[in-house]
Phi, psi and omega in degrees: 000140172234119186247126176251126184258161182283341175209174186295145182231161179258109187303331186292345180263005180294131174230092185299335179294347180275358182254138180244127172261132185222159184278351182205167179272345190240323169217136179249113177277342179220129177200160176218149166272139172292150179287144171295150179096007175296141180287138182223150172222161186228150179283168181297329183272001175067018180253347182244117180253130171252124177254133170252113185294153177289155183305321183295329177291318178301321178293315183295323176298311180301328184273355181259109181297135175086353176263124176060047181260333178200186183299323184281358179237023182234107181220154172231150168229158182207155174271173181281359175273354183300314179192157181238163181276187188294335184256011176091006173287131182292153177294148177293130182291157173241118187287148176297335179276352172223046187299153182270130181278146174301145176272341173209163183211129181247113184285154170296113179244009176277118182290150175287145182240132174283113184269328180193162174211161174218149185235128178233099181295328179293309182282348184059046177237149177235111182254118179254129180251125184248161181291340180208177178295139183238157179269104183299333178289346179263006179290125178247104178299334182289348176266007179261133177228139179250130185250148179279336178206169187304325182246011185278170179297148179275149175242120181286140184235122174254132179273102186268335179285166179298149179264143173216162185224146171227156181246129179257000000 
């Protein structure tokens, strides 16, 4: 997140848990409060704060359909306890029913990577570990192939059993 304020703010007063990311400006069906402890930096003019969300928040955002998918689904609201100016006056709150739309949005363009897998024939499970949260509803088992060796012939495998997912 990059947040631009109308005047200089004091980074030491930042409480990132007072910021809410939501999917609309008037009624939010999907939202999360940022976790306390997000990494923050401030510009030289003390008006622009950049927040780097903690990993747990990134996962929470990815798991909520419709939240922060594009510019029109990325809004913030915040309480007056979010940050204060240089003399200690709190920021003007932004109500959840009048949330502020992002002025720009950069989509995630990094492809997900299969990092590891394990196969347990006794338990009849195949565990796939990815580099980030994946949408299980978009899993296409027909695109999966199991090889007998690194350069061996592929064997097409259809996943007939029910699919389930866990988060580590």
